[in-house]
N, C-alpha and C positions, 0 to 999 in steps of 0.2 A: 802396524795395527794399533799399538799402544799410543803412538803419536796422534793418530786419527781420533781415538777415543778421548784423549786429553783435549784435543782441539774442539771436538763436539761438546764436551763438558763445559769448556770455557765459553762457547757460544751460547749454550743454554743458560749458564750462570749470568752472562752479560745481558741476555734478553730478559731474564727475571729481574735483574737489578734495574734495567731501564724501565720496565713496565711498573716497577714498584714506586718510581719517583712520581710525586704529585706536584704540579705547579699551581700556584695560587696568584690571583691578581687582587688588587685593592679596590673595593667598591667605594669610590671616592664620594658618592652621594651619602654614604653612611659612615664615613671615617673622618677623623680630624687629628691633625698634628698640632697640638696646642702647648702653651706654656703659661706660666704665671711667675711674676717677680714682684717683690715688695717695692712700694713707692713711698718715700718719706717715712718709712717704718710703720706707718699706721694703716695702709691699705695695700691691696695687691692689684696689679694691672695684669690683665689676661690678653692673650693674643693667639694667633695661629698662622700657619702658612697655607696659602691657597693652592700652590702648585707643587706637586711632588710626584715621584714615581717609585715603584718598588718591584723587586724580584724576590719571591719567596718560594722555596721548594722544600718538600718533606718526603720522607720515606713513607709511602702510604698516607695515612692520616695521623701519623705519630709526630706531634709538634716538638717533641724533645730532640728530633733530628733536623729541625728547621735550619735552613741556610737563608739568611736575610740580607738584602742589600737595599738601602734607601738612598734616594737623591732628592734633595729639597731645594727649590728655587728661593734663594735668600731675598730676592726683590719682591717676592709674593707675600712678605710679612704683612699682617693686618692686625691692628689693635683698635680699630674704629676711631682713629684720630689721625688725620692726614699729615699734620705737622710732625707728630711723633713718629709715624711710619717713615716719613722722609728722613728724619734724624737716624732712625734705626738702620736705614739702608746706606747711610753715609760711612765714612772711614772711622767715625767715632765708635761704630759698632761693627756691622757686617761687611761694610765696603762691598756692596752687592755688584758694583761695576767690575771690580777687580776679582772678586771671589763670588761668582754667580751661584755656586752650588755648595751646600754642605752635605756630607755623606755619612752614612752609618753602614758598617759591614760587620755582621756577627762573627764571633770567634767560637762561642760555645753557648749551649742552652741546657740547663739542668732542671729536672723536674723536682719540685719541692714536695708537692702533694698532688691530689687529683686535678686541681685547677690552678696551681701556682707554679711558676717557673722563674729561674734566675737567668737572665740574658746578659751575656758579656760580649762586648764588641768595641770596635774602634770608631769613634766619632771625630770627624774632621770638620772644623769650622775655620774659615780663613785659611791660613797656612799651617795650622796646628792640628795634630792627630793625637788623641788621648784615649786610653781605654776607659770605658764606663760600664757600670753594672746597673741593670734595670730590672724592675719587678714586673712580671707579666701575669695577669689574671686571665685565665681561659674561661670565657663565658658560655662555651658550648658550641655545638654544631647542629644546624637544622637545614631542612630543604624549604626554600621559599615557595610561594604559590606558583611560580613559573618553572619549578623543577631544578633550580640551581642549588648546589650544596654550598652553604656559607658557614664560616666560623668567625666568632667574635672574641676580641681581646681588649683589655685595658692595660696599657703599658705606662708605668710611672717611674720616676727617678729624679735625680737632682744633679746639676752640673754647676761648677763655679765658672761664670762667664769670664773672669779674669784669666783663667787658664787658657782661654782661646783668643786672647788679645782684644776682647770686647771690654775695654778698660775705662771708657768715659765715665766720669762721675764728678760730683761736687758734694760738699758736705753742708748740712744744715747747722743751725746754731748749737744744737746738742752734740754735734760731732758725728752724727749718724749720716749715712750716705743717702742721697736722693733716690738712687736706684740700687736695689740689693745686689750683692755679689752672687748669691745662690739663685739659680733659676730652676723652678720646678717644671718637669716635663709631664704632660698629661696627654696621652695619645690613645685615641679610640680607633681600633682597626676592625673593619669587617672585610673578611677575605672571601673570595669566590673561587671555588675549585674550577680549574680550566678543563 
């Protein structure tokens, strides 16, 4: 009898755990995976990736429990300059032919205050995986006019592109680099509850 009670308790617990999981999809019409990098030290060039996919799940609506996986198509890079985009797809940078995807997989997320989190995860570009820390600003949750529950976030951080073998560069007469080493990540995400 005790075994049956334990088994029933396990089933109930499993059902509660499964029902508590919330899955989210990315509303790509209202999201952007962008970046900014200095050019000739005096200006910044901005760009984004047109093609990406993500899996996000939480316990209920608690984003401090989020499990996140992103996959980004490196050939979809767009900086509004065809020649530059072609160069970025080449082996000098992403080598999109050999490494068509870059990925991010979360390891932990910790709440700093009501609307700020620290997100830690593994970022893989080309054949290199490194741990990164990102700042996440939670902009809130609303129901849109069609009854969908949506949550909004801004994710920011910085990575050294040399760490990922995106090493092409040349120096200008002052000794500074044409393209900066540090790349600022600026990601706007609007998630839709499934």
